[in-house]
N, C-alpha and C positions, 0 to 999 in steps of 0.2 A: 549135651554135657553144660555148653554156656549158658543155655536156661537155667540150668538147676543155680548155678553160681548167682545168677541176676537174681532169681525169686528167693533164694536166701538172703541177699542184700536188704530186698524190701521187706523180706518177714524182720528181719532186725530192725530197720524204723519202725516199724508195725509196734514192735515191742519198747522200742525208745519212744516213741510217741505216748503209748498207752503211761507208762510209766512218769513222763513227764508231766501229761495231763491231771493225773494222782496227785503228783506234786503240788499244781496249781491248785487244787483242789482243797488241801491240805493248807497252805500257806495263806491261800484268798481267804480264810475265816477271820484272819486276825488284821486283814485289810480294813481300812476307815474310809479311803476315797473312792468313788466310782471308778468302774473300766467296764469295758467292753470285753476282757478278755475270757467271761464267760462262754463265747462264741467258741473256744477251743474244745467244750465238753461236745460238742458234736463228733469230734474224733471217736468218743468212745462208741457210738454206732456206727460209724464209718469203716474205723480200722478194719473190725472183723469182714466186711466186705473185700477190702483192699487183701487181706490175709488169704481170703477164699479164693480172689481172682489168681493168685500165685498158686491156688492147688487145681484150679479147674483150667488154668492156662487163659485167662480172661483177661484182656487190657482193661487199665483203670485210669490210663493216662490222662484223662480228661477230667476224671474225678479227683485225683491226686495233684493236676495243676489247678485247679478250683481250689481246693484245701491251701496250696501255695500260695494263690492269690490273697485268701482271705487271712493266712496266719501273717505274710508279709505285711499286710494293711493294717494290722494291729500291731505287729513290730514298728510300722512307720507313726503311728499314733503316740505310742508310749516314747519314742523318741522326741517326738514333738513336743510332749509335755516335759519330757526332762530338760531340753533346751530353752523351753519358758521359764524353768525352776533359777536356771542360771541366771537370767536375765532378771530377774526381780526374788531377792533371797528375802524369804520371811519363814516363820516357825511353821506354816502349814506346807510351804514347799518343802522342806526339808524331809516332813512324811511321807508327800508326794513323791519325792526324788528317789527314795529308800524302797517305795512301793512301785513304784514305775520302772524301776532299774531291773529289779525281780520279773515284772512281768514281761518287761522286753527281752531279758533272758530267756525266759519260756518262750515268746514267741520265735526267737531268734532260733532256739533247739527245732523249734516245730517247723519252722521254714526250710531250716537246714533238710531236713528228713523227709519233708513233702518234695523237695527239689531233686534229691537223692533217689526217691521212690519213682517221681514223674522221668528222669532222664532213664533209670533201669528200664520202664516198662518201654520206653521208647526205644531201647536196644534188644526187645525180646523178639525173636525170630518166630515165624510161624511153625508151627506142630498140632498135631493131632492132640486133641484133651485127653489128659492123663484122669482117673478116676481110680483106681485099685489102689491106691495109697491116701487116697484123700480123707477118709473119715478119721484113720489113726493120726494124722498130721493135725486134723482141726482136733480131736479129743486132746492132743499136748499142749496145743493154743488155749485151749477152754481152762486148763488147770491153774492158768495164774486166776481168772476171773473165778473160778471155783472157789479157790482160797481165800478171796477177797469177800466174796459172798458169804462164805463159810462163817469168816469173821464177824461179818456184821447180823448174820440171822441167828447163830446161837444166842445172843441176849434176848432177841422178839421171841424164840422157843422157849425161853424158861419163862417168859410172862404167858404166853399163849402157845399152848401147845400143839396149835393147828399148821404152827411152822416146823414141826419137826419133819412133816412130810416133805416141804420145799428142801431141807437139809438133805434128805435120802435122795433126793434130784441131782444134786450139788456131786455126789459120787457117781453119777452113771460116766462121767469121761473116763475115770479111773477104772471100773469095772470092765468098759470095753475095752480097754487097754489090755488087761492083765486077763479078762476070759474070750473067748473065741466063741462069736454069737453068729448064727447065722442069720441072712439077708431078712426071713419073713421076723424071726426072735427082737432082731436089732431094731428092725422099723416097728413094732409092736411096743418096743419100749422109748423111742423117740416121740412116737404118738402122746403116751402117757406121760411122759417127760413135759411134751411140748404145753399139754394140758395145766399142768402143774405150773410152769414159769407165767402161763397166761393167766392163772388165779392169784400168784404171789403178785404179778404187777398190778392188777386191779385192787388186792388188799393191801398194797402199798404204795397209794396215788400220792400220798400226803409226803412221801419220801423220795425225792429225785433221784438221788443217788441209786436208793434200790428201784426205783423204776427203770432207770438208765440200764443197770444191769440185768433187769431182765428182759430188756430188749434186747439187748446181746446175746442171752442165751436163747432168746424164741428166734432170733437171725439164725444162731448157728443150729439149733431144732431144725430148721427149715433148709440150710444148707444140707445138713447130715438126711436127711430124708431125699432129698434130691439125689446127694450122692449115691444113697443105697439104692434107688429106684436105677438110677445110671448102671450101677453095677450089676444089677438082676437084668437087666433089659440085654448088657453085653454079655452075659452068660449066657441067656436063653439064645442070643444069635450063634 
């Protein structure tokens, strides 16, 4: 029971981090000064692995600690830039102060979440891996990404009909939550969806957000295939 509470807290940090990164992506487009906060985008790829670790009972302490070091370093750099602006008040510095303050706040939120995730992983007690509910939990987690990808893909599908196939793949998580599919059917579905997500990533190489989302989907597909294989092996045993 203690581990369940710990893993739930880590999952909450994953969600907060992803929303924070999406907020960074939206405000960064309006900024004029150079910054290194783009490194935060790595969370889009890494957080699904962290979330999967809470499902499969795999420790991600070193990974989250590494993220903590990176995010804390970015926070420090922004604070240094802000302190320099106080020393020389110019028109340019006013813009820098505004932008760096927002970036420092974003880095601070991410650092706190990284710290919470790291300490929580350190408190996890050893227990046998759990896979029975893993596919459904990951389906629920991926619904947010499905919605974001759907919003981005519909305009593309209206211009090029081939992207409607990609949109159909976004409903797999919802279908899997509603319809009880057996292991073989579920595995076949995810193999098809995996191919679609790979082709989508290749077709949208000029759109970094779409590529990052495709990487998240591909990672989730591989995790689901692994979970399905473990469940099948467990039932055979």
